[in-house]
C-alpha positions as CSV (number, residue, x, y, z in Angstrom):
1,X,-27.2,-53.7,-8.6
2,X,-24.1,-53.6,-6.4
3,X,-21.6,-50.7,-6.7
4,X,-18.0,-51.5,-7.6
5,X,-16.8,-48.4,-6.0
6,X,-14.7,-48.8,-2.8
7,X,-16.8,-46.1,-1.0
8,X,-20.6,-46.0,-0.9
9,X,-21.7,-42.4,-1.4
10,X,-25.3,-41.8,-2.5
11,X,-25.7,-39.6,-5.6
12,X,-28.7,-38.0,-3.9
13,X,-26.3,-36.6,-1.2
14,X,-24.1,-35.0,-3.9
15,X,-27.2,-33.4,-5.3
16,X,-28.3,-32.1,-1.9
17,X,-24.7,-30.8,-1.3
18,X,-24.8,-28.9,-4.6
19,X,-28.2,-27.3,-3.7
20,X,-26.6,-26.0,-0.4
21,X,-23.6,-24.5,-2.3
22,X,-25.9,-22.9,-4.9
23,X,-28.1,-21.4,-2.1
24,X,-25.0,-19.9,-0.4
25,X,-23.6,-18.5,-3.7
26,X,-20.0,-17.5,-3.0
27,X,-17.0,-16.5,-5.1
28,X,-14.9,-18.6,-7.5
29,X,-11.9,-20.5,-6.3
30,X,-8.4,-20.9,-7.9
31,X,-9.9,-22.2,-11.1
32,X,-12.0,-19.0,-11.5
33,X,-15.1,-21.1,-12.1
34,X,-18.3,-19.5,-10.9
35,X,-21.4,-21.3,-9.9
36,X,-23.0,-20.2,-13.2
37,X,-20.1,-21.8,-15.1
38,X,-20.3,-25.0,-13.0
39,X,-24.0,-25.2,-13.8
40,X,-23.4,-25.1,-17.6
41,X,-22.3,-28.8,-17.3
42,X,-24.0,-29.6,-14.1
43,X,-24.9,-33.3,-14.4
44,X,-21.4,-34.0,-15.8
45,X,-19.6,-32.0,-13.1
46,X,-21.7,-33.7,-10.3
47,X,-21.2,-37.2,-11.8
48,X,-17.4,-36.6,-12.1
49,X,-17.2,-35.4,-8.4
50,X,-19.3,-38.4,-7.2
51,X,-17.2,-40.8,-9.2
52,X,-13.9,-39.5,-7.8
53,X,-15.2,-39.3,-4.2
54,X,-16.6,-42.8,-4.4
55,X,-13.3,-44.2,-5.8
56,X,-11.0,-42.4,-3.3
57,X,-9.3,-40.5,-6.2
58,X,-10.7,-37.1,-5.2
59,X,-7.9,-34.6,-4.4
60,X,-9.0,-31.1,-3.4
61,X,-7.4,-28.3,-5.4
62,X,-5.5,-25.5,-3.6
63,X,-7.6,-23.0,-1.6
64,X,-7.6,-19.5,-2.9
65,X,-6.3,-17.1,-0.2
66,X,-8.1,-13.8,0.1
67,X,-7.3,-11.1,2.6
68,X,-10.3,-9.1,3.9
69,X,-9.9,-6.0,6.1
70,X,-10.9,-6.4,9.8
71,X,-13.2,-3.8,11.5
72,X,-10.4,-2.8,13.9
73,X,-7.5,-2.8,11.4
74,X,-5.4,-5.6,9.9
75,X,-6.6,-8.3,7.7
76,X,-8.2,-11.7,8.0
77,X,-7.1,-14.5,5.7
78,X,-10.1,-16.4,4.1
79,X,-9.7,-19.6,2.1
80,X,-12.0,-19.9,-0.8
81,X,-12.3,-23.5,-2.2
82,X,-13.5,-24.1,-5.8
83,X,-17.2,-24.6,-6.4
84,X,-16.7,-28.4,-7.0
85,X,-14.7,-28.6,-3.8
86,X,-17.4,-26.7,-1.9
87,X,-19.9,-29.4,-3.1
88,X,-17.5,-32.1,-2.0
89,X,-17.1,-30.5,1.5
90,X,-20.9,-30.1,1.7
91,X,-21.3,-33.9,1.1
92,X,-19.1,-34.6,4.1
93,X,-20.8,-31.9,6.2
94,X,-24.2,-33.5,5.4
95,X,-22.8,-36.9,6.5
96,X,-21.1,-35.8,9.8
97,X,-23.4,-33.1,11.1
98,X,-26.1,-35.6,12.4
99,X,-23.4,-37.4,14.3
100,X,-21.3,-34.5,15.7
101,X,-23.9,-31.8,16.4
102,X,-25.7,-33.8,19.2
103,X,-22.4,-34.1,21.1
104,X,-21.7,-30.4,21.2
105,X,-22.3,-28.3,24.3
106,X,-25.7,-26.5,24.4
107,X,-23.8,-23.2,24.9
108,X,-21.8,-23.5,21.6
109,X,-23.8,-21.2,19.3
110,X,-21.7,-20.8,16.1
111,X,-22.5,-22.5,12.8
112,X,-25.0,-24.9,14.2
113,X,-28.6,-25.8,13.2
114,X,-31.1,-24.2,15.7
115,X,-28.4,-22.0,17.3
116,X,-27.5,-18.4,16.5
117,X,-25.6,-15.3,17.6
118,X,-28.8,-13.7,18.8
119,X,-29.5,-16.7,21.1
120,X,-25.9,-16.3,22.5
121,X,-26.6,-12.6,23.2
122,X,-29.9,-13.4,24.9
123,X,-28.5,-16.0,27.2
124,X,-25.5,-13.8,28.0
125,X,-27.8,-10.9,28.9
126,X,-29.7,-13.1,31.4
127,X,-26.5,-14.4,33.0
128,X,-25.0,-10.9,33.3
129,X,-28.0,-10.1,35.6
130,X,-27.2,-13.2,37.8
131,X,-23.4,-13.1,37.8
132,X,-21.3,-10.0,38.8
133,X,-18.3,-10.8,36.6
134,X,-17.5,-11.7,33.0
135,X,-14.3,-13.1,31.5
136,X,-14.4,-12.1,27.8
137,X,-11.8,-13.8,25.6
138,X,-11.0,-14.2,21.9
139,X,-8.6,-16.7,20.4
140,X,-5.9,-15.3,18.2
141,X,-6.2,-16.6,14.6
142,X,-8.1,-19.7,15.8
143,X,-9.0,-21.1,12.4
144,X,-5.3,-20.8,11.3
145,X,-3.8,-22.4,14.4
146,X,-5.9,-25.6,14.9
147,X,-3.6,-28.5,15.5
148,X,-4.2,-31.2,12.8
149,X,-3.1,-34.1,15.0
150,X,-5.5,-33.2,17.8
151,X,-8.3,-32.4,15.4
152,X,-8.0,-35.7,13.5
153,X,-7.9,-37.6,16.8
154,X,-11.3,-36.0,17.7
155,X,-12.7,-36.7,14.2
156,X,-11.6,-40.4,14.4
157,X,-13.3,-40.7,17.8
158,X,-16.7,-40.0,16.3
159,X,-16.5,-40.7,12.6
160,X,-15.8,-44.2,11.4
161,X,-16.3,-43.9,7.6
162,X,-12.8,-44.2,6.1
163,X,-13.6,-42.1,3.1
164,X,-14.6,-39.2,5.3
165,X,-11.4,-39.4,7.3
166,X,-9.4,-39.6,4.1
167,X,-11.0,-36.4,2.7
168,X,-10.9,-34.4,5.9
169,X,-7.2,-35.1,6.1
170,X,-6.7,-34.0,2.5
171,X,-8.7,-30.8,3.1
172,X,-6.6,-29.9,6.1
173,X,-3.4,-30.2,4.1
174,X,-4.6,-28.7,0.8
175,X,-2.2,-25.7,0.1
176,X,-3.2,-22.1,0.0
177,X,-2.7,-20.2,-3.3
178,X,-2.1,-16.5,-3.0
179,X,-3.1,-13.8,-5.5
180,X,0.3,-14.0,-7.3
181,X,0.0,-17.8,-7.7
182,X,2.4,-18.7,-4.9
183,X,1.5,-22.1,-3.2
184,X,1.7,-22.1,0.6
185,X,1.8,-25.5,2.3
186,X,-0.4,-25.9,5.4
187,X,0.6,-27.8,8.5
188,X,-2.0,-26.2,10.9
189,X,-5.5,-24.7,10.7
190,X,-8.6,-25.2,8.7
191,X,-9.4,-22.5,6.1
192,X,-11.9,-19.9,7.3
193,X,-14.2,-19.9,4.3
194,X,-14.3,-23.7,3.8
195,X,-17.7,-25.4,4.1
196,X,-16.4,-28.1,6.5
197,X,-14.2,-25.8,8.5
198,X,-16.9,-24.5,11.0
199,X,-18.0,-28.0,12.1
200,X,-14.3,-29.0,12.5
201,X,-13.6,-25.9,14.5
202,X,-16.6,-26.7,16.7
203,X,-15.4,-30.2,17.2
204,X,-11.9,-29.0,18.1
205,X,-13.2,-26.4,20.5
206,X,-15.6,-28.9,22.1
207,X,-12.6,-30.8,23.4
208,X,-10.2,-27.8,23.8
209,X,-12.7,-25.7,25.7
210,X,-16.4,-26.6,26.1
211,X,-16.2,-30.1,27.7
212,X,-13.0,-29.0,29.6
213,X,-15.0,-26.0,31.1
214,X,-17.8,-28.3,32.0
215,X,-15.4,-30.6,33.8
216,X,-13.2,-28.0,35.6
217,X,-15.4,-24.9,36.1
218,X,-19.0,-26.3,36.2
219,X,-20.1,-23.3,38.3
220,X,-19.1,-20.8,35.6
221,X,-21.5,-20.9,32.6
222,X,-20.2,-19.7,29.2
223,X,-21.4,-18.9,25.7
224,X,-19.1,-19.6,22.8
225,X,-19.5,-18.6,19.1
226,X,-16.6,-20.1,17.2
227,X,-13.4,-18.5,18.6
228,X,-15.3,-15.8,20.6
229,X,-16.5,-16.5,24.1
230,X,-17.7,-15.1,27.5
231,X,-17.6,-16.9,30.9
232,X,-19.6,-15.7,33.9
233,X,-18.1,-15.7,37.4
234,X,-19.3,-14.9,41.0
235,X,-16.3,-12.9,42.1
236,X,-13.2,-11.1,40.9
237,X,-10.9,-13.7,42.3
238,X,-12.8,-16.5,40.5
239,X,-12.7,-14.5,37.3
240,X,-8.9,-14.1,37.5
241,X,-8.5,-17.8,38.2
242,X,-10.8,-18.8,35.3
243,X,-8.9,-16.4,32.9
244,X,-5.5,-17.9,33.9
245,X,-6.8,-21.4,33.5
246,X,-8.4,-20.8,30.1
247,X,-5.2,-19.2,28.8
248,X,-3.2,-22.2,30.0
249,X,-5.7,-24.7,28.5
250,X,-5.7,-22.9,25.1
251,X,-1.9,-22.9,25.1
252,X,-1.9,-26.7,25.9
253,X,-4.1,-27.2,22.8
254,X,-1.9,-25.0,20.5
255,X,-4.0,-21.9,20.7
256,X,-3.4,-18.4,22.1
257,X,-5.7,-16.1,24.0
258,X,-5.8,-12.8,22.3
259,X,-4.2,-10.3,24.7
260,X,-6.0,-7.2,23.5
261,X,-9.4,-8.8,23.0
262,X,-9.5,-10.6,26.4
263,X,-10.4,-9.0,29.7
264,X,-12.3,-9.2,33.0
265,X,-15.5,-7.1,33.2
266,X,-17.7,-6.0,36.1
267,X,-21.4,-6.1,35.3
268,X,-22.2,-2.8,37.0
269,X,-25.9,-1.8,37.5
270,X,-28.2,-0.1,40.1
271,X,-27.6,-3.0,42.6
272,X,-23.9,-3.5,41.8
273,X,-22.2,-0.2,42.5
274,X,-18.5,-1.2,42.9
275,X,-15.8,0.8,41.1
276,X,-13.7,-1.2,38.6
277,X,-11.8,-0.2,35.4
278,X,-13.8,-2.4,33.0
279,X,-17.6,-2.2,33.0
280,X,-18.3,-3.1,29.3
281,X,-17.4,-5.7,26.8
282,X,-18.4,-6.4,23.1
283,X,-19.6,-9.8,22.0
284,X,-20.9,-10.6,18.5
285,X,-21.5,-7.0,17.6
286,X,-23.2,-6.0,20.8
287,X,-21.7,-3.9,23.6
288,X,-22.8,-4.9,27.1
289,X,-22.6,-2.1,29.6
290,X,-24.6,-0.2,32.2
291,X,-27.7,1.4,30.5
292,X,-30.8,3.2,31.6
293,X,-33.9,1.0,31.7
294,X,-37.5,1.1,32.9
295,X,-39.3,-1.2,35.3
296,X,-42.9,-2.4,34.7
297,X,-43.9,0.4,37.1
298,X,-42.0,2.9,34.8
299,X,-39.3,3.4,37.4
300,X,-35.9,4.3,35.9
301,X,-32.9,2.3,36.9
302,X,-29.5,1.1,35.6
303,X,-29.3,-2.3,34.1
304,X,-26.4,-4.2,32.4
305,X,-27.6,-4.6,28.8
306,X,-26.5,-5.3,25.3
307,X,-27.0,-2.8,22.4
308,X,-25.5,-2.5,18.9
309,X,-21.7,-1.7,19.3
310,X,-20.2,1.6,18.0
311,X,-18.0,-0.5,15.7
312,X,-21.0,-2.2,14.1
313,X,-22.8,1.2,13.8
314,X,-19.7,2.6,12.1
315,X,-19.5,-0.3,9.6
316,X,-23.2,0.2,8.8
317,X,-22.8,3.9,8.3
318,X,-19.8,3.2,5.9
319,X,-22.1,0.9,3.9
320,X,-24.8,3.6,3.7
321,X,-22.1,6.1,2.6
322,X,-21.0,3.7,-0.1
323,X,-24.5,3.6,-1.5
324,X,-23.9,7.2,-2.6
325,X,-27.6,7.9,-2.4
326,X,-27.2,11.6,-3.3
327,X,-25.9,10.6,-6.7
328,X,-29.0,8.5,-7.6
329,X,-31.1,11.4,-8.7
330,X,-32.8,9.6,-11.6
331,X,-34.3,7.1,-9.1
332,X,-37.6,7.6,-7.3
333,X,-38.0,7.3,-3.5
334,X,-39.7,4.0,-4.2
335,X,-36.7,2.8,-6.2
336,X,-34.4,3.6,-3.3
337,X,-36.6,1.8,-0.8
338,X,-36.7,-1.3,-3.0
339,X,-32.9,-1.3,-3.4
340,X,-31.9,-0.7,0.3
341,X,-34.8,-2.2,2.4
342,X,-33.3,-5.8,2.3
343,X,-30.1,-4.6,3.9
344,X,-31.8,-2.3,6.4
345,X,-34.1,-5.2,7.3
346,X,-31.2,-7.5,7.9
347,X,-29.5,-5.0,10.2
348,X,-32.8,-4.4,12.1
349,X,-33.5,-8.2,12.5
350,X,-30.1,-8.6,14.2
351,X,-29.2,-5.4,16.0
352,X,-32.8,-4.4,16.7
353,X,-33.3,-7.5,18.8
354,X,-31.8,-5.7,21.9
355,X,-32.1,-2.1,23.2
356,X,-33.6,-1.0,19.9
357,X,-33.2,2.8,20.4
358,X,-29.4,2.4,19.9
359,X,-30.2,1.9,16.2
360,X,-31.9,5.3,15.9
361,X,-28.6,7.1,15.1
362,X,-28.1,4.9,12.1
363,X,-31.7,5.5,10.9
364,X,-31.2,9.2,11.3
365,X,-28.1,8.9,9.2
366,X,-30.0,7.1,6.4
367,X,-32.6,9.9,6.5
368,X,-30.0,12.6,6.3
369,X,-28.7,10.9,3.1
370,X,-32.2,10.8,1.7
371,X,-32.6,14.5,2.5
372,X,-29.3,15.1,0.6
373,X,-30.7,13.1,-2.3
374,X,-33.9,15.3,-2.3
375,X,-31.8,18.5,-2.3
376,X,-30.0,17.4,-5.5
377,X,-33.1,16.0,-7.2
378,X,-35.5,18.8,-6.6
379,X,-34.5,22.4,-7.5
380,X,-36.7,24.1,-5.0
381,X,-34.9,22.3,-2.2
382,X,-31.4,23.1,-3.3
383,X,-29.5,24.9,-0.5
384,X,-32.5,24.5,1.7
385,X,-31.8,22.0,4.4
386,X,-35.1,22.9,6.2
387,X,-37.2,22.3,3.1
388,X,-35.7,18.8,2.5
389,X,-36.2,17.9,6.2
390,X,-39.8,19.0,6.0
391,X,-40.3,17.1,2.8
392,X,-38.9,13.9,4.2
393,X,-41.0,14.3,7.3
394,X,-44.1,14.6,5.1
395,X,-43.0,11.5,3.0
396,X,-42.6,9.5,6.3
397,X,-46.1,10.5,7.4
398,X,-47.7,9.8,4.0
399,X,-45.8,6.5,3.4
400,X,-44.9,5.2,6.8
401,X,-44.2,1.7,5.5
402,X,-42.0,2.7,2.6
403,X,-38.6,2.2,4.3
404,X,-38.0,-0.5,6.8
405,X,-36.7,1.9,9.4
406,X,-39.8,4.1,9.0
407,X,-42.0,1.1,9.8
408,X,-40.1,0.0,12.9
409,X,-39.5,3.4,14.4
410,X,-42.3,5.5,13.1
411,X,-42.3,9.2,12.3
412,X,-40.6,10.3,15.5
413,X,-37.1,9.7,14.2
414,X,-35.5,12.8,12.8
């Protein structure tokens, strides 16, 4: 049976898109409809969406603007589409990713299948051993500043389906709606928080930076994760030239290199003993700097290595403080482990991948909070720091696998 719809979109793809949205959860958009509410009339909602998208009559609703605090002060504007719009965007993402992802540069690591921030850190660590200098740069409000004309030109170059081009254009211009209901028109950018935004950002940056770098500075390898990147150079003079060229290139594409978050860094170690003002940089939550290391013959030396950044440690400590463990006296130690292990495991999976001992201070902090909890829960420990320390040490030795950080570090922490 032939479809009378102008655009051929398989219902199966809409179903797959919904499954992706469901797995990612996420907040309600401007219509205040949660995923649970959307699912109450699931088949009807999905059919209506498919029907509108297939007929070309789908218009995305405004994007809910939410401001979230940044780690170093200020706020970041996120755009939260409605649940139905997230499904619609996921349909397009499923359709365009197989075409676009293969053209992207191998050192583009953000929001891509088979790529990750940890891979970017690993390759950067190896290159810091080979190259003496790093240009670290960040793009100011990159998602908000993407030029629509340039982006659509790139999309049209690779995507030929007219319905995809139609909806991408509509998503780019869908207005923001603020908390007080004000509608803000958009002439630039792609909302950070939209499902299709990351792949559009990668496409834009592929032409604005990645392929341009490959063409103009092929001798300088880089790693880029969305709007955050590092470039490796052989000399200070080369690093200065590269930095100037990147700033000019970004400006040409309507973007701005962040003045405070961009700098040239010397990868100081036992073999590189020059004196320069910047010998560390932070990339994707890891601070690269000179650190003590051991050779396979147990000889100590200084290497240029990544470890969890102090900002990331501070954020994790704030999370632990927010748990208010000391107030949870009705709970058992088992209950606490069950509740917090998933989060601790997530931290360890990411930050424990490099220079693991840097995580010990956080784990000590968790244990101090558990000691505080024990002092409030058990009368005999009240006002006795030493007793609570001894008690926790005993628990660690009796149940070494109870908490994730006990398993990975052992009883020596404390």
